[in-house]
PDB file of N, CA, C and O in Angstrom, chain B, residues numbered from 101:
ATOM      1  N   UNK B 101      68.109  71.640 -45.567  1.00  0.00           N
ATOM      2  CA  UNK B 101      66.934  72.213 -44.815  1.00  0.00           C
ATOM      3  C   UNK B 101      67.058  73.627 -45.096  1.00  0.00           C
ATOM      4  O   UNK B 101      68.163  74.166 -45.020  1.00  0.00           O
ATOM      5  N   UNK B 102      66.087  74.230 -45.393  1.00  0.00           N
ATOM      6  CA  UNK B 102      66.131  75.687 -45.748  1.00  0.00           C
ATOM      7  C   UNK B 102      65.850  76.479 -44.280  1.00  0.00           C
ATOM      8  O   UNK B 102      65.186  76.074 -43.326  1.00  0.00           O
ATOM      9  N   UNK B 103      66.560  77.705 -44.430  1.00  0.00           N
ATOM     10  CA  UNK B 103      66.389  78.776 -43.195  1.00  0.00           C
ATOM     11  C   UNK B 103      65.156  79.361 -43.055  1.00  0.00           C
ATOM     12  O   UNK B 103      64.583  79.953 -43.969  1.00  0.00           O
ATOM     13  N   UNK B 104      64.805  79.242 -42.148  1.00  0.00           N
ATOM     14  CA  UNK B 104      63.558  80.042 -41.695  1.00  0.00           C
ATOM     15  C   UNK B 104      63.413  81.524 -42.060  1.00  0.00           C
ATOM     16  O   UNK B 104      64.449  82.163 -41.875  1.00  0.00           O
ATOM     17  N   UNK B 105      62.343  82.240 -42.550  1.00  0.00           N
ATOM     18  CA  UNK B 105      62.345  83.481 -42.991  1.00  0.00           C
ATOM     19  C   UNK B 105      62.031  84.273 -41.586  1.00  0.00           C
ATOM     20  O   UNK B 105      61.722  83.758 -40.512  1.00  0.00           O
ATOM     21  N   UNK B 106      62.203  85.741 -41.905  1.00  0.00           N
ATOM     22  CA  UNK B 106      62.040  86.587 -40.877  1.00  0.00           C
ATOM     23  C   UNK B 106      60.403  86.547 -40.398  1.00  0.00           C
ATOM     24  O   UNK B 106      59.934  86.831 -39.296  1.00  0.00           O
ATOM     25  N   UNK B 107      59.729  86.102 -41.601  1.00  0.00           N
ATOM     26  CA  UNK B 107      58.125  86.283 -41.093  1.00  0.00           C
ATOM     27  C   UNK B 107      57.834  85.198 -40.221  1.00  0.00           C
ATOM     28  O   UNK B 107      56.800  85.198 -39.553  1.00  0.00           O
ATOM     29  N   UNK B 108      58.684  84.249 -40.175  1.00  0.00           N
ATOM     30  CA  UNK B 108      58.013  83.081 -39.235  1.00  0.00           C
ATOM     31  C   UNK B 108      58.485  83.494 -37.617  1.00  0.00           C
ATOM     32  O   UNK B 108      58.016  82.963 -36.610  1.00  0.00           O
ATOM     33  N   UNK B 109      59.241  84.276 -37.632  1.00  0.00           N
ATOM     34  CA  UNK B 109      59.564  84.914 -36.057  1.00  0.00           C
ATOM     35  C   UNK B 109      59.007  86.293 -35.713  1.00  0.00           C
ATOM     36  O   UNK B 109      59.393  86.924 -34.729  1.00  0.00           O
ATOM     37  N   UNK B 110      57.962  86.789 -36.680  1.00  0.00           N
ATOM     38  CA  UNK B 110      57.528  87.913 -36.574  1.00  0.00           C
ATOM     39  C   UNK B 110      56.904  88.163 -35.064  1.00  0.00           C
ATOM     40  O   UNK B 110      57.100  89.230 -34.482  1.00  0.00           O
ATOM     41  N   UNK B 111      56.273  87.282 -34.586  1.00  0.00           N
ATOM     42  CA  UNK B 111      55.432  87.254 -33.429  1.00  0.00           C
ATOM     43  C   UNK B 111      56.254  87.241 -32.205  1.00  0.00           C
ATOM     44  O   UNK B 111      55.693  87.599 -31.170  1.00  0.00           O
ATOM     45  N   UNK B 112      57.440  86.902 -32.155  1.00  0.00           N
ATOM     46  CA  UNK B 112      58.498  87.125 -30.987  1.00  0.00           C
ATOM     47  C   UNK B 112      59.057  88.418 -31.421  1.00  0.00           C
ATOM     48  O   UNK B 112      59.297  89.142 -30.455  1.00  0.00           O
ATOM     49  N   UNK B 113      59.389  89.031 -32.760  1.00  0.00           N
ATOM     50  CA  UNK B 113      59.968  90.422 -32.707  1.00  0.00           C
ATOM     51  C   UNK B 113      59.204  91.279 -31.954  1.00  0.00           C
ATOM     52  O   UNK B 113      59.675  91.840 -30.964  1.00  0.00           O
ATOM     53  N   UNK B 114      57.789  91.476 -32.414  1.00  0.00           N
ATOM     54  CA  UNK B 114      56.940  92.725 -32.171  1.00  0.00           C
ATOM     55  C   UNK B 114      57.529  93.068 -30.425  1.00  0.00           C
ATOM     56  O   UNK B 114      58.223  94.004 -30.029  1.00  0.00           O
ATOM     57  N   UNK B 115      56.983  92.008 -29.720  1.00  0.00           N
ATOM     58  CA  UNK B 115      57.348  92.189 -28.148  1.00  0.00           C
ATOM     59  C   UNK B 115      58.585  92.767 -28.003  1.00  0.00           C
ATOM     60  O   UNK B 115      58.812  93.800 -27.373  1.00  0.00           O
ATOM     61  N   UNK B 116      59.383  92.089 -28.593  1.00  0.00           N
ATOM     62  CA  UNK B 116      60.900  92.224 -27.957  1.00  0.00           C
ATOM     63  C   UNK B 116      61.292  93.924 -28.108  1.00  0.00           C
ATOM     64  O   UNK B 116      61.775  94.604 -27.202  1.00  0.00           O
ATOM     65  N   UNK B 117      60.916  94.452 -29.634  1.00  0.00           N
ATOM     66  CA  UNK B 117      61.137  95.550 -30.004  1.00  0.00           C
ATOM     67  C   UNK B 117      60.269  96.613 -29.097  1.00  0.00           C
ATOM     68  O   UNK B 117      60.780  97.723 -28.949  1.00  0.00           O
ATOM     69  N   UNK B 118      59.208  96.404 -28.582  1.00  0.00           N
ATOM     70  CA  UNK B 118      58.360  97.018 -27.612  1.00  0.00           C
ATOM     71  C   UNK B 118      59.281  97.185 -26.285  1.00  0.00           C
ATOM     72  O   UNK B 118      59.677  98.244 -25.799  1.00  0.00           O
ATOM     73  N   UNK B 119      59.508  95.924 -25.848  1.00  0.00           N
ATOM     74  CA  UNK B 119      60.428  95.940 -24.555  1.00  0.00           C
ATOM     75  C   UNK B 119      61.795  96.583 -24.656  1.00  0.00           C
ATOM     76  O   UNK B 119      62.305  97.058 -23.641  1.00  0.00           O
ATOM     77  N   UNK B 120      62.403  96.624 -25.800  1.00  0.00           N
ATOM     78  CA  UNK B 120      63.641  97.445 -25.952  1.00  0.00           C
ATOM     79  C   UNK B 120      63.391  99.045 -25.825  1.00  0.00           C
ATOM     80  O   UNK B 120      63.896  99.859 -25.052  1.00  0.00           O
ATOM     81  N   UNK B 121      62.435  99.203 -26.854  1.00  0.00           N
ATOM     82  CA  UNK B 121      62.042 100.732 -26.907  1.00  0.00           C
ATOM     83  C   UNK B 121      61.412 101.447 -25.634  1.00  0.00           C
ATOM     84  O   UNK B 121      61.405 102.666 -25.463  1.00  0.00           O
ATOM     85  N   UNK B 122      60.825 100.394 -24.674  1.00  0.00           N
ATOM     86  CA  UNK B 122      60.417 100.833 -23.552  1.00  0.00           C
ATOM     87  C   UNK B 122      61.522 100.738 -22.251  1.00  0.00           C
ATOM     88  O   UNK B 122      61.225 100.955 -21.077  1.00  0.00           O
ATOM     89  N   UNK B 123      62.700 100.406 -22.698  1.00  0.00           N
ATOM     90  CA  UNK B 123      63.911 100.393 -21.753  1.00  0.00           C
ATOM     91  C   UNK B 123      64.660 101.589 -22.143  1.00  0.00           C
ATOM     92  O   UNK B 123      65.302 102.228 -21.309  1.00  0.00           O
ATOM     93  N   UNK B 124      64.604 101.907 -23.342  1.00  0.00           N
ATOM     94  CA  UNK B 124      65.393 102.946 -23.673  1.00  0.00           C
ATOM     95  C   UNK B 124      64.701 104.351 -23.312  1.00  0.00           C
ATOM     96  O   UNK B 124      65.362 105.335 -22.980  1.00  0.00           O
ATOM     97  N   UNK B 125      63.382 104.340 -23.406  1.00  0.00           N
ATOM     98  CA  UNK B 125      62.753 105.483 -22.922  1.00  0.00           C
ATOM     99  C   UNK B 125      62.790 105.625 -21.307  1.00  0.00           C
ATOM    100  O   UNK B 125      62.847 106.684 -20.683  1.00  0.00           O
ATOM    101  N   UNK B 126      62.744 104.292 -20.766  1.00  0.00           N
ATOM    102  CA  UNK B 126      62.954 104.307 -19.139  1.00  0.00           C
ATOM    103  C   UNK B 126      64.198 104.695 -18.768  1.00  0.00           C
ATOM    104  O   UNK B 126      64.372 104.982 -17.583  1.00  0.00           O
ATOM    105  N   UNK B 127      65.184 104.770 -19.605  1.00  0.00           N
ATOM    106  CA  UNK B 127      66.619 105.293 -18.897  1.00  0.00           C
ATOM    107  C   UNK B 127      66.666 106.386 -19.117  1.00  0.00           C
ATOM    108  O   UNK B 127      67.461 106.959 -18.372  1.00  0.00           O
ATOM    109  N   UNK B 128      65.933 107.334 -20.168  1.00  0.00           N
ATOM    110  CA  UNK B 128      66.190 108.599 -20.332  1.00  0.00           C
ATOM    111  C   UNK B 128      65.586 109.529 -19.379  1.00  0.00           C
ATOM    112  O   UNK B 128      64.415 109.505 -19.001  1.00  0.00           O
ATOM    113  N   UNK B 129      66.439 110.295 -19.051  1.00  0.00           N
ATOM    114  CA  UNK B 129      65.917 110.954 -17.549  1.00  0.00           C
ATOM    115  C   UNK B 129      65.073 112.257 -17.487  1.00  0.00           C
ATOM    116  O   UNK B 129      65.379 113.372 -17.066  1.00  0.00           O
ATOM    117  N   UNK B 130      63.764 111.725 -18.103  1.00  0.00           N
ATOM    118  CA  UNK B 130      62.705 112.730 -18.198  1.00  0.00           C
ATOM    119  C   UNK B 130      61.655 111.764 -17.506  1.00  0.00           C
ATOM    120  O   UNK B 130      61.586 110.570 -17.796  1.00  0.00           O
ATOM    121  N   UNK B 131      60.937 112.309 -16.677  1.00  0.00           N
ATOM    122  CA  UNK B 131      60.009 111.651 -15.934  1.00  0.00           C
ATOM    123  C   UNK B 131      58.803 111.028 -16.886  1.00  0.00           C
ATOM    124  O   UNK B 131      58.446 109.852 -16.812  1.00  0.00           O
ATOM    125  N   UNK B 132      58.278 111.926 -17.721  1.00  0.00           N
ATOM    126  CA  UNK B 132      57.223 111.387 -18.734  1.00  0.00           C
ATOM    127  C   UNK B 132      57.893 110.328 -19.573  1.00  0.00           C
ATOM    128  O   UNK B 132      57.202 109.325 -19.752  1.00  0.00           O
ATOM    129  N   UNK B 133      59.063 110.332 -20.112  1.00  0.00           N
ATOM    130  CA  UNK B 133      59.556 109.232 -20.916  1.00  0.00           C
ATOM    131  C   UNK B 133      59.694 108.064 -20.084  1.00  0.00           C
ATOM    132  O   UNK B 133      59.390 106.969 -20.557  1.00  0.00           O
ATOM    133  N   UNK B 134      60.146 108.171 -18.816  1.00  0.00           N
ATOM    134  CA  UNK B 134      60.415 107.144 -17.926  1.00  0.00           C
ATOM    135  C   UNK B 134      59.148 106.259 -17.650  1.00  0.00           C
ATOM    136  O   UNK B 134      59.242 105.036 -17.750  1.00  0.00           O
ATOM    137  N   UNK B 135      57.664 107.016 -17.216  1.00  0.00           N
ATOM    138  CA  UNK B 135      56.660 106.528 -17.024  1.00  0.00           C
ATOM    139  C   UNK B 135      56.111 105.792 -18.476  1.00  0.00           C
ATOM    140  O   UNK B 135      55.645 104.666 -18.304  1.00  0.00           O
ATOM    141  N   UNK B 136      56.115 106.287 -19.840  1.00  0.00           N
ATOM    142  CA  UNK B 136      55.873 105.671 -20.776  1.00  0.00           C
ATOM    143  C   UNK B 136      56.628 104.650 -20.883  1.00  0.00           C
ATOM    144  O   UNK B 136      55.993 103.604 -21.013  1.00  0.00           O
ATOM    145  N   UNK B 137      58.098 104.512 -20.878  1.00  0.00           N
ATOM    146  CA  UNK B 137      58.946 103.587 -21.095  1.00  0.00           C
ATOM    147  C   UNK B 137      58.615 102.325 -20.126  1.00  0.00           C
ATOM    148  O   UNK B 137      58.823 101.186 -20.544  1.00  0.00           O
ATOM    149  N   UNK B 138      58.110 102.542 -18.861  1.00  0.00           N
ATOM    150  CA  UNK B 138      57.686 101.678 -18.080  1.00  0.00           C
ATOM    151  C   UNK B 138      56.591 100.981 -18.496  1.00  0.00           C
ATOM    152  O   UNK B 138      56.574  99.758 -18.353  1.00  0.00           O
ATOM    153  N   UNK B 139      55.520 101.659 -19.072  1.00  0.00           N
ATOM    154  CA  UNK B 139      54.418 101.101 -19.462  1.00  0.00           C
ATOM    155  C   UNK B 139      54.649 100.402 -20.561  1.00  0.00           C
ATOM    156  O   UNK B 139      54.008  99.352 -20.562  1.00  0.00           O
ATOM    157  N   UNK B 140      55.490 100.610 -21.755  1.00  0.00           N
ATOM    158  CA  UNK B 140      55.731  99.874 -22.770  1.00  0.00           C
ATOM    159  C   UNK B 140      56.265  98.604 -22.559  1.00  0.00           C
ATOM    160  O   UNK B 140      55.961  97.529 -23.077  1.00  0.00           O
ATOM    161  N   UNK B 141      57.269  98.939 -21.560  1.00  0.00           N
ATOM    162  CA  UNK B 141      57.942  97.344 -21.208  1.00  0.00           C
ATOM    163  C   UNK B 141      56.809  96.290 -20.274  1.00  0.00           C
ATOM    164  O   UNK B 141      56.833  95.059 -20.300  1.00  0.00           O
ATOM    165  N   UNK B 142      55.990  97.021 -19.593  1.00  0.00           N
ATOM    166  CA  UNK B 142      54.746  96.250 -19.235  1.00  0.00           C
ATOM    167  C   UNK B 142      54.177  95.569 -20.279  1.00  0.00           C
ATOM    168  O   UNK B 142      54.084  94.348 -20.409  1.00  0.00           O
ATOM    169  N   UNK B 143      53.841  96.347 -20.939  1.00  0.00           N
ATOM    170  CA  UNK B 143      52.777  95.734 -22.358  1.00  0.00           C
ATOM    171  C   UNK B 143      53.804  94.670 -23.130  1.00  0.00           C
ATOM    172  O   UNK B 143      53.409  93.560 -23.488  1.00  0.00           O
ATOM    173  N   UNK B 144      54.988  95.076 -23.316  1.00  0.00           N
ATOM    174  CA  UNK B 144      55.603  94.268 -24.033  1.00  0.00           C
ATOM    175  C   UNK B 144      55.903  92.887 -23.484  1.00  0.00           C
ATOM    176  O   UNK B 144      55.760  91.888 -24.188  1.00  0.00           O
ATOM    177  N   UNK B 145      56.332  92.828 -22.191  1.00  0.00           N
ATOM    178  CA  UNK B 145      56.344  91.759 -21.240  1.00  0.00           C
ATOM    179  C   UNK B 145      55.214  90.792 -21.420  1.00  0.00           C
ATOM    180  O   UNK B 145      55.351  89.621 -21.773  1.00  0.00           O
ATOM    181  N   UNK B 146      53.884  91.500 -21.096  1.00  0.00           N
ATOM    182  CA  UNK B 146      52.650  90.652 -21.341  1.00  0.00           C
ATOM    183  C   UNK B 146      52.256  90.280 -22.488  1.00  0.00           C
ATOM    184  O   UNK B 146      51.466  89.344 -22.611  1.00  0.00           O
ATOM    185  N   UNK B 147      52.732  90.938 -23.493  1.00  0.00           N
ATOM    186  CA  UNK B 147      52.451  90.504 -24.688  1.00  0.00           C
ATOM    187  C   UNK B 147      53.466  89.301 -25.080  1.00  0.00           C
ATOM    188  O   UNK B 147      53.044  88.304 -25.665  1.00  0.00           O
ATOM    189  N   UNK B 148      54.673  89.434 -24.764  1.00  0.00           N
ATOM    190  CA  UNK B 148      55.632  88.290 -25.116  1.00  0.00           C
ATOM    191  C   UNK B 148      55.106  86.983 -24.115  1.00  0.00           C
ATOM    192  O   UNK B 148      55.309  85.893 -24.649  1.00  0.00           O
ATOM    193  N   UNK B 149      54.527  86.920 -22.885  1.00  0.00           N
ATOM    194  CA  UNK B 149      54.365  85.872 -22.374  1.00  0.00           C
ATOM    195  C   UNK B 149      52.758  85.457 -23.080  1.00  0.00           C
ATOM    196  O   UNK B 149      52.260  84.336 -22.978  1.00  0.00           O
ATOM    197  N   UNK B 150      52.379  86.142 -23.499  1.00  0.00           N
ATOM    198  CA  UNK B 150      50.995  85.827 -24.461  1.00  0.00           C
ATOM    199  C   UNK B 150      51.145  84.892 -25.614  1.00  0.00           C
ATOM    200  O   UNK B 150      50.478  83.871 -25.783  1.00  0.00           O
ATOM    201  N   UNK B 151      52.243  85.421 -26.514  1.00  0.00           N
ATOM    202  CA  UNK B 151      52.709  84.815 -27.513  1.00  0.00           C
ATOM    203  C   UNK B 151      53.440  83.489 -27.096  1.00  0.00           C
ATOM    204  O   UNK B 151      53.370  82.441 -27.739  1.00  0.00           O
ATOM    205  N   UNK B 152      53.994  83.631 -26.190  1.00  0.00           N
ATOM    206  CA  UNK B 152      54.586  82.421 -25.794  1.00  0.00           C
ATOM    207  C   UNK B 152      53.763  80.943 -25.458  1.00  0.00           C
ATOM    208  O   UNK B 152      54.194  79.793 -25.548  1.00  0.00           O
ATOM    209  N   UNK B 153      52.557  81.383 -25.082  1.00  0.00           N
ATOM    210  CA  UNK B 153      51.721  80.202 -24.557  1.00  0.00           C
ATOM    211  C   UNK B 153      51.029  79.763 -25.998  1.00  0.00           C
ATOM    212  O   UNK B 153      50.528  78.639 -25.983  1.00  0.00           O
ATOM    213  N   UNK B 154      50.947  80.398 -27.066  1.00  0.00           N
ATOM    214  CA  UNK B 154      50.350  79.998 -28.231  1.00  0.00           C
ATOM    215  C   UNK B 154      50.646  79.167 -29.125  1.00  0.00           C
ATOM    216  O   UNK B 154      49.901  79.008 -30.092  1.00  0.00           O
TER     217      UNK B 154
END
């Protein structure tokens, strides 16, 4: 049985990376980056749930 390639998991990786980058920006102690990070996390979570149902 062949191992699946990275391209088969691309739809799961994109929102996960967005959530991780948003979390890093959220933790950074600047108000503007925290707001941007929170927005990116919300977008990533929404995108992740959208891809989950497909």
